[in-house]
A tleap script that builds the chain and sets N, CA, C and O, in Angstrom:
source leaprc.protein.ff14SB
mol = sequence {
  NMET VAL SER THR PHE LYS VAL LEU VAL GLN
  HIE GLY ARG ALA PRO LEU TYR VAL SER TRP
  VAL VAL THR ASN HIE CYS ASN LEU ARG CYS
  GLU TYR CYS ALA CYS PRO ASP ILE ALA GLY
  LYS GLU LEU SER THR GLU GLN CYS LEU GLU
  LEU LEU ASP GLY MET ALA ALA LEU GLY THR
  ARG GLN ILE LYS PHE THR GLY GLY GLU PRO
  LEU VAL ARG LYS ASP LEU PRO GLN LEU LEU
  ALA ARG ALA GLU GLU HIE GLY ILE ALA THR
  SER LEU ASN SER ASN GLY THR LEU ILE PRO
  ARG MET LEU ASP LYS LEU GLY SER LEU ARG
  SER ILE SER LEU SER LEU ASP GLY ALA ALA
  LEU THR HIE ASN GLY HIE ARG GLY ASP GLY
  GLN PHE GLN GLU VAL ILE CGLU
}
set mol.1.N position { -12.269 -5.620 2.563 }
set mol.1.CA position { -12.312 -3.980 2.132 }
set mol.1.C position { -13.198 -4.147 1.038 }
set mol.1.O position { -14.028 -3.265 1.256 }
set mol.2.N position { -13.628 -4.869 -0.261 }
set mol.2.CA position { -14.285 -5.057 -0.849 }
set mol.2.C position { -16.013 -5.075 -0.517 }
set mol.2.O position { -16.845 -4.473 -1.196 }
set mol.3.N position { -16.318 -5.938 0.726 }
set mol.3.CA position { -17.716 -6.011 1.051 }
set mol.3.C position { -18.128 -5.333 1.823 }
set mol.3.O position { -19.337 -5.323 2.054 }
set mol.4.N position { -17.127 -4.419 2.578 }
set mol.4.CA position { -17.147 -3.249 3.338 }
set mol.4.C position { -17.261 -1.759 2.695 }
set mol.4.O position { -17.748 -0.764 3.232 }
set mol.5.N position { -16.779 -1.852 1.615 }
set mol.5.CA position { -17.228 -1.013 0.306 }
set mol.5.C position { -18.687 -0.880 -0.291 }
set mol.5.O position { -19.433 0.098 -0.341 }
set mol.6.N position { -18.812 -1.877 -0.625 }
set mol.6.CA position { -19.910 -2.701 -1.647 }
set mol.6.C position { -21.121 -1.860 -0.264 }
set mol.6.O position { -21.674 -0.797 -0.545 }
set mol.7.N position { -21.371 -2.599 1.251 }
set mol.7.CA position { -21.871 -2.235 1.885 }
set mol.7.C position { -21.856 -0.286 1.723 }
set mol.7.O position { -22.971 0.221 1.840 }
set mol.8.N position { -21.020 0.403 1.547 }
set mol.8.CA position { -21.332 1.724 1.815 }
set mol.8.C position { -21.881 2.166 0.999 }
set mol.8.O position { -22.557 3.158 1.271 }
set mol.9.N position { -21.869 1.699 -0.298 }
set mol.9.CA position { -22.032 2.265 -1.849 }
set mol.9.C position { -23.671 2.022 -1.966 }
set mol.9.O position { -24.433 2.688 -2.667 }
set mol.10.N position { -23.947 1.157 -1.299 }
set mol.10.CA position { -25.244 0.132 -1.393 }
set mol.10.C position { -26.406 1.524 -0.108 }
set mol.10.O position { -27.631 1.608 -0.016 }
set mol.11.N position { -25.431 2.251 0.544 }
set mol.11.CA position { -26.043 3.390 1.334 }
set mol.11.C position { -25.506 4.938 0.568 }
set mol.11.O position { -25.836 6.046 0.992 }
set mol.12.N position { -24.598 4.689 -0.662 }
set mol.12.CA position { -24.565 6.474 -1.084 }
set mol.12.C position { -23.419 6.847 -0.242 }
set mol.12.O position { -23.377 8.076 -0.184 }
set mol.13.N position { -22.358 6.239 0.514 }
set mol.13.CA position { -21.234 6.825 1.107 }
set mol.13.C position { -20.479 6.612 1.419 }
set mol.13.O position { -20.520 6.058 2.517 }
set mol.14.N position { -19.335 6.794 0.897 }
set mol.14.CA position { -17.613 6.594 0.950 }
set mol.14.C position { -16.968 7.184 1.999 }
set mol.14.O position { -17.359 8.267 2.435 }
set mol.15.N position { -15.827 6.482 2.557 }
set mol.15.CA position { -15.146 6.885 3.617 }
set mol.15.C position { -14.395 8.213 3.121 }
set mol.15.O position { -13.902 7.736 2.099 }
set mol.16.N position { -13.965 9.545 3.132 }
set mol.16.CA position { -13.142 10.520 2.635 }
set mol.16.C position { -11.727 9.394 2.844 }
set mol.16.O position { -11.191 9.364 1.736 }
set mol.17.N position { -11.033 8.590 3.703 }
set mol.17.CA position { -9.673 8.509 4.079 }
set mol.17.C position { -9.678 7.049 4.293 }
set mol.17.O position { -10.214 6.537 5.276 }
set mol.18.N position { -8.881 6.168 3.069 }
set mol.18.CA position { -8.975 4.777 3.140 }
set mol.18.C position { -7.567 4.376 3.340 }
set mol.18.O position { -6.699 5.027 2.758 }
set mol.19.N position { -7.192 3.239 4.204 }
set mol.19.CA position { -6.066 2.522 4.316 }
set mol.19.C position { -6.719 1.263 3.472 }
set mol.19.O position { -7.794 0.707 3.701 }
set mol.20.N position { -5.599 0.922 2.250 }
set mol.20.CA position { -5.683 -0.213 1.664 }
set mol.20.C position { -4.874 -0.603 1.552 }
set mol.20.O position { -3.906 -0.215 0.898 }
set mol.21.N position { -5.087 -1.944 2.459 }
set mol.21.CA position { -3.852 -3.114 1.871 }
set mol.21.C position { -4.573 -3.566 0.615 }
set mol.21.O position { -5.755 -3.709 0.302 }
set mol.22.N position { -3.309 -3.749 -0.030 }
set mol.22.CA position { -3.456 -3.863 -1.976 }
set mol.22.C position { -2.500 -4.979 -1.678 }
set mol.22.O position { -1.729 -4.670 -2.587 }
set mol.23.N position { -2.081 -5.748 -1.283 }
set mol.23.CA position { -1.695 -7.096 -0.935 }
set mol.23.C position { -1.015 -7.636 0.543 }
set mol.23.O position { -0.723 -6.975 1.539 }
set mol.24.N position { -0.948 -8.369 0.413 }
set mol.24.CA position { -0.469 -9.357 1.940 }
set mol.24.C position { 1.180 -9.949 1.377 }
set mol.24.O position { 2.031 -10.463 2.103 }
set mol.25.N position { 1.281 -9.704 -0.032 }
set mol.25.CA position { 2.332 -10.709 -0.464 }
set mol.25.C position { 3.642 -9.507 0.733 }
set mol.25.O position { 3.272 -8.526 1.377 }
set mol.26.N position { 4.934 -9.994 0.671 }
set mol.26.CA position { 5.978 -9.118 1.121 }
set mol.26.C position { 7.380 -9.461 0.922 }
set mol.26.O position { 7.688 -10.428 1.619 }
set mol.27.N position { 8.536 -8.913 0.067 }
set mol.27.CA position { 9.648 -8.896 -0.146 }
set mol.27.C position { 10.222 -9.481 1.437 }
set mol.27.O position { 11.301 -9.996 1.145 }
set mol.28.N position { 10.101 -9.583 2.364 }
set mol.28.CA position { 10.203 -9.684 3.646 }
set mol.28.C position { 9.737 -10.868 4.230 }
set mol.28.O position { 8.708 -11.327 3.735 }
set mol.29.N position { 10.349 -11.593 5.350 }
set mol.29.CA position { 9.926 -12.182 6.315 }
set mol.29.C position { 10.298 -11.893 7.893 }
set mol.29.O position { 11.081 -12.580 8.548 }
set mol.30.N position { 9.512 -10.627 8.422 }
set mol.30.CA position { 9.689 -10.486 9.788 }
set mol.30.C position { 8.756 -11.521 10.316 }
set mol.30.O position { 7.808 -12.206 9.932 }
set mol.31.N position { 9.495 -11.303 11.406 }
set mol.31.CA position { 9.541 -12.363 12.839 }
set mol.31.C position { 8.295 -12.747 13.425 }
set mol.31.O position { 7.957 -13.851 13.852 }
set mol.32.N position { 7.502 -11.394 13.371 }
set mol.32.CA position { 6.396 -10.974 13.819 }
set mol.32.C position { 5.004 -10.776 12.843 }
set mol.32.O position { 3.908 -10.560 13.361 }
set mol.33.N position { 5.178 -10.870 11.476 }
set mol.33.CA position { 4.275 -9.981 10.685 }
set mol.33.C position { 3.804 -11.594 10.094 }
set mol.33.O position { 4.712 -12.286 9.634 }
set mol.34.N position { 2.284 -12.203 10.119 }
set mol.34.CA position { 1.593 -13.052 9.591 }
set mol.34.C position { 1.507 -12.702 8.090 }
set mol.34.O position { 1.326 -13.671 7.354 }
set mol.35.N position { 1.616 -11.336 7.430 }
set mol.35.CA position { 1.425 -11.604 6.353 }
set mol.35.C position { 2.133 -12.734 5.214 }
set mol.35.O position { 1.320 -13.496 4.689 }
set mol.36.N position { 3.293 -12.855 4.888 }
set mol.36.CA position { 3.100 -14.386 4.548 }
set mol.36.C position { 2.330 -15.212 4.287 }
set mol.36.O position { 2.093 -15.676 3.171 }
set mol.37.N position { 1.731 -15.556 5.560 }
set mol.37.CA position { 1.311 -16.658 5.296 }
set mol.37.C position { -0.373 -16.517 5.068 }
set mol.37.O position { -1.166 -17.458 5.109 }
set mol.38.N position { -0.609 -15.491 4.888 }
set mol.38.CA position { -2.003 -15.422 4.553 }
set mol.38.C position { -2.239 -14.525 3.492 }
set mol.38.O position { -3.318 -13.954 3.334 }
set mol.39.N position { -0.877 -14.331 2.475 }
set mol.39.CA position { -0.939 -13.669 1.369 }
set mol.39.C position { -2.112 -14.062 0.453 }
set mol.39.O position { -2.884 -13.187 0.062 }
set mol.40.N position { -2.283 -15.468 0.068 }
set mol.40.CA position { -3.746 -15.523 -0.490 }
set mol.40.C position { -3.796 -14.920 -2.356 }
set mol.40.O position { -2.867 -14.562 -3.081 }
set mol.41.N position { -4.960 -15.002 -2.573 }
set mol.41.CA position { -5.665 -14.544 -3.731 }
set mol.41.C position { -5.966 -12.779 -3.683 }
set mol.41.O position { -6.187 -12.225 -2.606 }
set mol.42.N position { -5.946 -12.265 -4.566 }
set mol.42.CA position { -5.380 -10.881 -4.167 }
set mol.42.C position { -6.100 -10.335 -5.589 }
set mol.42.O position { -6.165 -10.884 -6.689 }
set mol.43.N position { -6.598 -9.073 -5.138 }
set mol.43.CA position { -7.800 -8.334 -6.499 }
set mol.43.C position { -7.023 -8.235 -7.978 }
set mol.43.O position { -5.793 -8.252 -7.956 }
set mol.44.N position { -7.657 -8.140 -9.161 }
set mol.44.CA position { -6.809 -7.877 -10.274 }
set mol.44.C position { -6.344 -6.783 -10.158 }
set mol.44.O position { -6.661 -6.124 -9.168 }
set mol.45.N position { -5.558 -6.310 -11.009 }
set mol.45.CA position { -5.745 -4.664 -11.502 }
set mol.45.C position { -6.956 -4.136 -12.211 }
set mol.45.O position { -7.212 -2.933 -12.159 }
set mol.46.N position { -7.747 -5.016 -12.901 }
set mol.46.CA position { -8.867 -4.113 -13.118 }
set mol.46.C position { -10.259 -3.859 -12.221 }
set mol.46.O position { -11.137 -3.001 -12.309 }
set mol.47.N position { -10.005 -5.340 -11.042 }
set mol.47.CA position { -10.651 -4.919 -10.031 }
set mol.47.C position { -10.371 -3.772 -9.274 }
set mol.47.O position { -11.227 -3.115 -8.681 }
set mol.48.N position { -8.661 -3.433 -9.304 }
set mol.48.CA position { -8.428 -2.428 -8.433 }
set mol.48.C position { -9.240 -1.339 -8.646 }
set mol.48.O position { -9.983 -0.718 -7.886 }
set mol.49.N position { -8.904 -1.182 -10.103 }
set mol.49.CA position { -9.148 0.446 -10.958 }
set mol.49.C position { -10.684 0.808 -10.870 }
set mol.49.O position { -11.231 1.909 -10.941 }
set mol.50.N position { -11.375 -0.853 -10.637 }
set mol.50.CA position { -12.940 -0.381 -11.104 }
set mol.50.C position { -13.236 0.449 -9.292 }
set mol.50.O position { -13.833 1.523 -9.224 }
set mol.51.N position { -12.674 -0.322 -7.912 }
set mol.51.CA position { -12.438 0.304 -6.661 }
set mol.51.C position { -11.980 1.015 -6.761 }
set mol.51.O position { -13.008 1.675 -6.909 }
set mol.52.N position { -11.137 1.820 -6.862 }
set mol.52.CA position { -10.763 3.515 -7.686 }
set mol.52.C position { -11.589 4.396 -7.811 }
set mol.52.O position { -11.876 5.440 -7.225 }
set mol.53.N position { -12.166 3.478 -9.207 }
set mol.53.CA position { -13.098 4.887 -9.896 }
set mol.53.C position { -14.391 4.828 -8.907 }
set mol.53.O position { -14.515 5.816 -8.185 }
set mol.54.N position { -15.440 3.730 -8.767 }
set mol.54.CA position { -16.006 3.854 -7.521 }
set mol.54.C position { -16.004 4.625 -5.885 }
set mol.54.O position { -17.007 4.955 -5.251 }
set mol.55.N position { -14.410 4.796 -5.418 }
set mol.55.CA position { -14.276 5.711 -4.222 }
set mol.55.C position { -14.167 6.845 -4.904 }
set mol.55.O position { -14.734 7.813 -4.398 }
set mol.56.N position { -13.556 7.021 -5.985 }
set mol.56.CA position { -13.672 8.220 -6.212 }
set mol.56.C position { -15.054 9.213 -7.066 }
set mol.56.O position { -15.134 10.432 -7.217 }
set mol.57.N position { -15.979 8.141 -7.485 }
set mol.57.CA position { -17.388 8.534 -7.325 }
set mol.57.C position { -18.307 8.955 -6.318 }
set mol.57.O position { -19.373 9.555 -6.446 }
set mol.58.N position { -17.602 8.459 -5.088 }
set mol.58.CA position { -18.254 8.577 -3.676 }
set mol.58.C position { -17.704 9.711 -3.179 }
set mol.58.O position { -18.610 10.253 -2.546 }
set mol.59.N position { -16.604 10.452 -3.106 }
set mol.59.CA position { -16.211 11.113 -2.675 }
set mol.59.C position { -14.802 10.864 -1.795 }
set mol.59.O position { -14.312 11.633 -0.968 }
set mol.60.N position { -14.320 9.603 -2.209 }
set mol.60.CA position { -12.896 9.517 -0.924 }
set mol.60.C position { -12.011 10.391 -1.559 }
set mol.60.O position { -11.739 10.273 -2.754 }
set mol.61.N position { -11.600 11.156 -0.924 }
set mol.61.CA position { -10.434 11.982 -0.746 }
set mol.61.C position { -8.898 12.372 -0.654 }
set mol.61.O position { -8.222 13.339 -1.005 }
set mol.62.N position { -8.629 10.960 0.093 }
set mol.62.CA position { -7.651 10.149 0.280 }
set mol.62.C position { -6.954 8.436 0.352 }
set mol.62.O position { -7.521 7.624 1.083 }
set mol.63.N position { -6.149 8.158 -0.175 }
set mol.63.CA position { -5.904 7.265 -0.019 }
set mol.63.C position { -4.450 6.203 0.395 }
set mol.63.O position { -3.649 5.899 -0.490 }
set mol.64.N position { -4.300 5.783 1.662 }
set mol.64.CA position { -3.148 5.063 1.566 }
set mol.64.C position { -2.603 4.021 1.404 }
set mol.64.O position { -2.736 3.254 2.357 }
set mol.65.N position { -1.884 3.564 0.372 }
set mol.65.CA position { -1.295 2.068 0.281 }
set mol.65.C position { -0.852 1.675 1.226 }
set mol.65.O position { -0.253 2.177 2.177 }
set mol.66.N position { -1.252 0.440 0.873 }
set mol.66.CA position { -0.352 -0.154 2.340 }
set mol.66.C position { -0.509 -1.880 2.336 }
set mol.66.O position { -1.587 -2.352 1.976 }
set mol.67.N position { 0.314 -2.550 2.641 }
set mol.67.CA position { 0.219 -4.576 2.998 }
set mol.67.C position { 0.530 -4.627 4.183 }
set mol.67.O position { 0.455 -3.734 5.026 }
set mol.68.N position { 0.891 -5.679 4.286 }
set mol.68.CA position { 2.234 -6.476 3.210 }
set mol.68.C position { 3.124 -5.277 3.029 }
set mol.68.O position { 3.094 -4.284 3.755 }
set mol.69.N position { 3.959 -5.465 1.946 }
set mol.69.CA position { 4.626 -4.456 1.219 }
set mol.69.C position { 4.048 -4.088 0.052 }
set mol.69.O position { 4.366 -5.026 -0.680 }
set mol.70.N position { 3.287 -3.199 -0.727 }
set mol.70.CA position { 2.448 -2.871 -1.599 }
set mol.70.C position { 3.323 -2.917 -2.955 }
set mol.70.O position { 2.950 -3.527 -3.956 }
set mol.71.N position { 5.079 -1.872 -2.824 }
set mol.71.CA position { 5.608 -2.484 -4.035 }
set mol.71.C position { 5.336 -3.369 -4.528 }
set mol.71.O position { 4.850 -3.195 -5.646 }
set mol.72.N position { 5.454 -4.691 -4.082 }
set mol.72.CA position { 5.496 -5.549 -4.345 }
set mol.72.C position { 4.388 -5.651 -5.578 }
set mol.72.O position { 4.467 -6.636 -6.312 }
set mol.73.N position { 3.751 -5.038 -5.730 }
set mol.73.CA position { 2.768 -4.951 -7.040 }
set mol.73.C position { 3.070 -4.307 -8.428 }
set mol.73.O position { 3.047 -3.108 -8.706 }
set mol.74.N position { 3.284 -5.089 -9.027 }
set mol.74.CA position { 3.852 -4.222 -10.137 }
set mol.74.C position { 2.876 -3.190 -10.852 }
set mol.74.O position { 3.371 -2.280 -11.517 }
set mol.75.N position { 1.126 -3.349 -10.693 }
set mol.75.CA position { 0.368 -2.802 -10.929 }
set mol.75.C position { 0.105 -1.251 -10.331 }
set mol.75.O position { -0.794 -0.473 -10.647 }
set mol.76.N position { 1.445 -1.023 -9.135 }
set mol.76.CA position { 0.876 -0.347 -7.945 }
set mol.76.C position { 1.243 1.034 -8.814 }
set mol.76.O position { 0.562 1.886 -8.244 }
set mol.77.N position { 2.101 1.824 -10.100 }
set mol.77.CA position { 2.139 3.105 -10.629 }
set mol.77.C position { 0.918 3.049 -11.303 }
set mol.77.O position { 0.481 4.199 -11.302 }
set mol.78.N position { 0.180 2.337 -11.850 }
set mol.78.CA position { -0.893 2.074 -12.606 }
set mol.78.C position { -2.156 2.683 -11.449 }
set mol.78.O position { -2.890 3.633 -11.721 }
set mol.79.N position { -2.200 1.960 -10.226 }
set mol.79.CA position { -2.989 2.631 -9.751 }
set mol.79.C position { -3.780 3.965 -8.815 }
set mol.79.O position { -4.926 4.331 -8.554 }
set mol.80.N position { -1.793 4.561 -8.406 }
set mol.80.CA position { -1.654 5.494 -8.454 }
set mol.80.C position { -1.790 6.670 -9.078 }
set mol.80.O position { -2.328 7.700 -8.672 }
set mol.81.N position { -1.150 6.390 -10.308 }
set mol.81.CA position { -2.033 7.041 -11.502 }
set mol.81.C position { -3.252 7.400 -11.431 }
set mol.81.O position { -3.683 8.553 -11.448 }
set mol.82.N position { -4.075 6.019 -11.318 }
set mol.82.CA position { -5.445 6.294 -11.556 }
set mol.82.C position { -6.141 7.172 -10.425 }
set mol.82.O position { -6.878 8.150 -10.550 }
set mol.83.N position { -5.750 6.621 -9.456 }
set mol.83.CA position { -5.983 7.960 -8.286 }
set mol.83.C position { -6.047 9.145 -8.189 }
set mol.83.O position { -6.853 9.914 -7.666 }
set mol.84.N position { -5.025 9.271 -8.798 }
set mol.84.CA position { -4.193 11.196 -9.091 }
set mol.84.C position { -5.216 11.557 -10.245 }
set mol.84.O position { -5.628 12.714 -10.327 }
set mol.85.N position { -5.764 10.281 -11.417 }
set mol.85.CA position { -6.499 10.997 -12.585 }
set mol.85.C position { -7.797 11.453 -11.687 }
set mol.85.O position { -8.399 12.477 -12.009 }
set mol.86.N position { -8.146 10.810 -10.750 }
set mol.86.CA position { -9.710 10.913 -9.791 }
set mol.86.C position { -9.597 12.530 -8.724 }
set mol.86.O position { -10.516 13.038 -8.081 }
set mol.87.N position { -7.871 13.119 -8.878 }
set mol.87.CA position { -7.713 13.701 -7.574 }
set mol.87.C position { -7.705 13.549 -6.244 }
set mol.87.O position { -7.927 14.382 -5.365 }
set mol.88.N position { -7.342 12.049 -6.149 }
set mol.88.CA position { -7.342 11.778 -5.066 }
set mol.88.C position { -6.061 11.616 -4.528 }
set mol.88.O position { -5.192 10.973 -5.116 }
set mol.89.N position { -5.843 12.305 -3.154 }
set mol.89.CA position { -4.848 12.725 -2.442 }
set mol.89.C position { -4.087 10.755 -2.162 }
set mol.89.O position { -4.856 9.824 -1.923 }
set mol.90.N position { -2.385 10.540 -2.285 }
set mol.90.CA position { -1.747 9.288 -2.230 }
set mol.90.C position { -0.926 9.458 -1.296 }
set mol.90.O position { -0.214 10.454 -1.167 }
set mol.91.N position { -0.975 7.912 -0.119 }
set mol.91.CA position { 0.303 8.280 0.103 }
set mol.91.C position { 0.546 6.703 0.251 }
set mol.91.O position { -0.191 5.895 -0.315 }
set mol.92.N position { 1.739 6.283 1.129 }
set mol.92.CA position { 2.292 4.996 0.600 }
set mol.92.C position { 2.860 4.301 2.214 }
set mol.92.O position { 3.546 5.070 2.887 }
set mol.93.N position { 2.657 3.290 2.637 }
set mol.93.CA position { 2.848 2.507 3.640 }
set mol.93.C position { 4.425 1.548 3.209 }
set mol.93.O position { 4.400 0.905 2.160 }
set mol.94.N position { 5.261 1.532 3.772 }
set mol.94.CA position { 6.076 0.715 2.776 }
set mol.94.C position { 7.976 0.019 3.776 }
set mol.94.O position { 8.455 0.930 4.451 }
set mol.95.N position { 8.501 -0.808 3.805 }
set mol.95.CA position { 9.650 -1.693 4.862 }
set mol.95.C position { 10.215 -0.680 4.108 }
set mol.95.O position { 10.622 0.065 4.999 }
set mol.96.N position { 10.586 -0.024 2.791 }
set mol.96.CA position { 11.428 0.853 2.524 }
set mol.96.C position { 12.213 0.255 1.154 }
set mol.96.O position { 12.380 0.888 0.111 }
set mol.97.N position { 12.604 -0.972 1.395 }
set mol.97.CA position { 13.941 -1.835 0.506 }
set mol.97.C position { 13.327 -1.521 -1.070 }
set mol.97.O position { 14.088 -0.843 -1.760 }
set mol.98.N position { 12.376 -1.828 -1.547 }
set mol.98.CA position { 11.892 -1.534 -2.927 }
set mol.98.C position { 11.890 0.250 -3.217 }
set mol.98.O position { 12.213 0.616 -4.348 }
set mol.99.N position { 11.682 0.848 -2.628 }
set mol.99.CA position { 11.561 2.350 -3.054 }
set mol.99.C position { 12.890 2.690 -4.088 }
set mol.99.O position { 12.612 3.455 -5.011 }
set mol.100.N position { 14.096 2.270 -4.036 }
set mol.100.CA position { 15.110 2.928 -4.734 }
set mol.100.C position { 14.656 2.419 -6.145 }
set mol.100.O position { 14.268 3.410 -6.765 }
set mol.101.N position { 14.576 1.637 -6.678 }
set mol.101.CA position { 14.092 1.446 -7.783 }
set mol.101.C position { 12.812 1.169 -8.388 }
set mol.101.O position { 12.562 0.382 -9.300 }
set mol.102.N position { 11.979 1.989 -7.697 }
set mol.102.CA position { 10.154 2.025 -7.909 }
set mol.102.C position { 10.403 3.639 -7.913 }
set mol.102.O position { 9.981 4.138 -8.957 }
set mol.103.N position { 11.025 4.652 -6.944 }
set mol.103.CA position { 10.986 6.176 -6.842 }
set mol.103.C position { 10.778 6.800 -8.245 }
set mol.103.O position { 10.440 7.984 -8.256 }
set mol.104.N position { 10.877 6.404 -8.980 }
set mol.104.CA position { 10.726 7.344 -10.273 }
set mol.104.C position { 9.069 7.251 -11.052 }
set mol.104.O position { 8.573 8.110 -11.780 }
set mol.105.N position { 8.486 6.009 -10.653 }
set mol.105.CA position { 7.020 5.565 -11.145 }
set mol.105.C position { 6.156 5.948 -9.610 }
set mol.105.O position { 4.983 5.628 -9.416 }
set mol.106.N position { 7.108 6.764 -8.514 }
set mol.106.CA position { 6.089 7.105 -7.147 }
set mol.106.C position { 5.530 8.495 -7.350 }
set mol.106.O position { 4.855 9.053 -6.485 }
set mol.107.N position { 5.830 9.040 -8.518 }
set mol.107.CA position { 5.897 10.801 -8.030 }
set mol.107.C position { 4.456 11.302 -7.708 }
set mol.107.O position { 4.374 12.388 -7.134 }
set mol.108.N position { 3.472 10.724 -7.972 }
set mol.108.CA position { 2.260 11.318 -7.247 }
set mol.108.C position { 2.026 11.459 -6.028 }
set mol.108.O position { 1.164 12.123 -5.452 }
set mol.109.N position { 3.173 10.528 -5.490 }
set mol.109.CA position { 2.161 10.073 -3.464 }
set mol.109.C position { 2.658 11.277 -3.382 }
set mol.109.O position { 3.534 11.885 -3.997 }
set mol.110.N position { 1.642 11.628 -2.138 }
set mol.110.CA position { 1.702 12.728 -1.145 }
set mol.110.C position { 2.750 12.576 0.118 }
set mol.110.O position { 3.205 13.551 0.716 }
set mol.111.N position { 3.074 11.170 0.443 }
set mol.111.CA position { 3.698 10.794 1.629 }
set mol.111.C position { 4.594 9.282 1.053 }
set mol.111.O position { 4.554 8.433 0.163 }
set mol.112.N position { 5.101 9.541 1.840 }
set mol.112.CA position { 5.914 7.484 2.423 }
set mol.112.C position { 6.453 7.662 3.342 }
set mol.112.O position { 7.461 8.337 3.549 }
set mol.113.N position { 5.368 6.618 4.510 }
set mol.113.CA position { 5.967 6.085 5.365 }
set mol.113.C position { 6.630 5.382 5.921 }
set mol.113.O position { 5.871 4.765 6.669 }
set mol.114.N position { 7.880 4.948 6.103 }
set mol.114.CA position { 8.720 3.556 6.131 }
set mol.114.C position { 8.488 3.059 7.478 }
set mol.114.O position { 8.122 3.854 8.344 }
set mol.115.N position { 8.735 1.303 7.864 }
set mol.115.CA position { 8.574 1.036 8.844 }
set mol.115.C position { 9.650 0.890 9.161 }
set mol.115.O position { 10.390 0.188 8.472 }
set mol.116.N position { 10.169 1.601 10.493 }
set mol.116.CA position { 11.433 1.416 11.431 }
set mol.116.C position { 10.878 0.491 12.472 }
set mol.116.O position { 9.719 0.709 12.824 }
set mol.117.N position { 11.604 -0.627 13.084 }
set mol.117.CA position { 11.228 -1.054 14.578 }
set mol.117.C position { 12.200 -1.052 15.709 }
set mol.117.O position { 12.404 -1.584 16.801 }
set mol.118.N position { 12.750 -0.074 14.782 }
set mol.118.CA position { 13.469 0.586 16.225 }
set mol.118.C position { 15.271 0.958 15.985 }
set mol.118.O position { 15.313 1.385 14.831 }
set mol.119.N position { 16.386 0.972 16.429 }
set mol.119.CA position { 17.455 1.053 15.998 }
set mol.119.C position { 17.753 -0.064 15.189 }
set mol.119.O position { 17.182 -1.154 15.217 }
set mol.120.N position { 18.839 0.342 14.348 }
set mol.120.CA position { 19.546 -0.781 13.827 }
set mol.120.C position { 19.781 -2.321 14.330 }
set mol.120.O position { 19.867 -3.312 13.604 }
set mol.121.N position { 19.842 -2.284 15.391 }
set mol.121.CA position { 20.371 -4.019 15.900 }
set mol.121.C position { 18.428 -4.453 16.469 }
set mol.121.O position { 18.196 -5.660 16.391 }
set mol.122.N position { 17.545 -3.814 16.834 }
set mol.122.CA position { 16.586 -4.119 16.594 }
set mol.122.C position { 15.738 -4.350 15.621 }
set mol.122.O position { 14.822 -5.171 15.576 }
set mol.123.N position { 16.101 -3.558 14.822 }
set mol.123.CA position { 15.018 -3.765 13.406 }
set mol.123.C position { 15.852 -4.832 12.313 }
set mol.123.O position { 15.245 -5.271 11.336 }
set mol.124.N position { 17.235 -5.187 12.560 }
set mol.124.CA position { 17.916 -5.768 11.665 }
set mol.124.C position { 17.332 -7.366 12.501 }
set mol.124.O position { 17.130 -8.307 11.733 }
set mol.125.N position { 17.108 -7.583 13.891 }
set mol.125.CA position { 16.770 -8.623 14.940 }
set mol.125.C position { 15.640 -8.674 14.271 }
set mol.125.O position { 15.695 -9.788 13.751 }
set mol.126.N position { 14.431 -8.078 13.877 }
set mol.126.CA position { 13.151 -8.649 13.093 }
set mol.126.C position { 12.737 -8.984 11.850 }
set mol.126.O position { 11.921 -9.871 11.596 }
set mol.127.N position { 13.492 -8.029 10.789 }
set mol.127.CA position { 13.452 -7.870 9.781 }
set mol.127.C position { 14.828 -8.461 8.336 }
set mol.127.O position { 14.896 -8.471 7.107 }
set mol.128.N position { 15.752 -8.896 9.619 }
set mol.128.CA position { 17.115 -9.740 8.499 }
set mol.128.C position { 17.984 -8.777 8.457 }
set mol.128.O position { 17.624 -7.639 8.156 }
set mol.129.N position { 19.247 -9.069 8.746 }
set mol.129.CA position { 20.939 -8.067 8.739 }
set mol.129.C position { 20.734 -7.648 7.368 }
set mol.129.O position { 20.424 -8.286 6.361 }
set mol.130.N position { 21.108 -5.790 7.673 }
set mol.130.CA position { 21.358 -4.932 6.776 }
set mol.130.C position { 19.924 -4.270 6.444 }
set mol.130.O position { 19.866 -3.195 5.847 }
set mol.131.N position { 18.963 -4.851 6.792 }
set mol.131.CA position { 17.560 -4.401 6.447 }
set mol.131.C position { 17.787 -2.447 7.060 }
set mol.131.O position { 17.713 -1.506 6.271 }
set mol.132.N position { 18.015 -2.312 8.366 }
set mol.132.CA position { 17.824 -0.676 8.872 }
set mol.132.C position { 18.791 0.004 7.906 }
set mol.132.O position { 18.465 1.174 7.704 }
set mol.133.N position { 20.040 -0.440 7.158 }
set mol.133.CA position { 20.718 0.397 6.545 }
set mol.133.C position { 20.324 0.811 5.058 }
set mol.133.O position { 20.481 1.859 4.431 }
set mol.134.N position { 19.700 -0.528 4.707 }
set mol.134.CA position { 18.459 -0.480 3.278 }
set mol.134.C position { 17.531 0.377 3.060 }
set mol.134.O position { 17.148 0.966 2.049 }
set mol.135.N position { 17.126 0.372 4.446 }
set mol.135.CA position { 16.159 1.378 4.470 }
set mol.135.C position { 16.506 3.351 4.673 }
set mol.135.O position { 15.858 4.331 4.306 }
set mol.136.N position { 17.822 3.201 5.420 }
set mol.136.CA position { 18.320 4.610 5.792 }
set mol.136.C position { 18.953 5.087 4.340 }
set mol.136.O position { 19.022 6.273 4.020 }
set mol.137.N position { 19.140 4.634 3.995 }
set mol.137.CA position { 19.687 5.008 2.251 }
set mol.137.C position { 18.858 5.347 1.372 }
set mol.137.O position { 19.237 5.590 0.226 }
savepdb mol mol.pdb
quit
C-alpha cells in the first residue's frame, strides 16, 4: 500500500476511496485465512498518521479499514479520529468479535461490515465454536 501510495503522490493523484489493510493480525484462526501466517511487521502509529495526512492532502474522501482484524490495533481509534479531523468518511470490515468492547471508541465510523460465512453451522465450522452467536449478539 505504501509503495503504491508513493507512486500516486509523485504523480499528484490520490484514490478517492481506499481499502486499507491496517493489520494482518487477527484474534481468530479461520481455517481458510492466511492472515496469521503473514502478519509480520506493521506500520507504526506515526507512519499511519502521516499516511492519513497524505491521503487527505491529496483528496481521499473515504477509507475502509480492514485486515486481518483491524480492531486488534490499539491505535485504531486514533487513526479514525485523524481521518475524521480531515473530513474523510470511514468504515470498518470486522469479524465482529471485538466490537462490543470497542464500540464507544468507534463513533466516527459511517458503517461497519461484519464477516459471516453463512448460517451458524457453517460460520462456526470455519471460525470456531460459538463465533456466529458472538457476532450476532
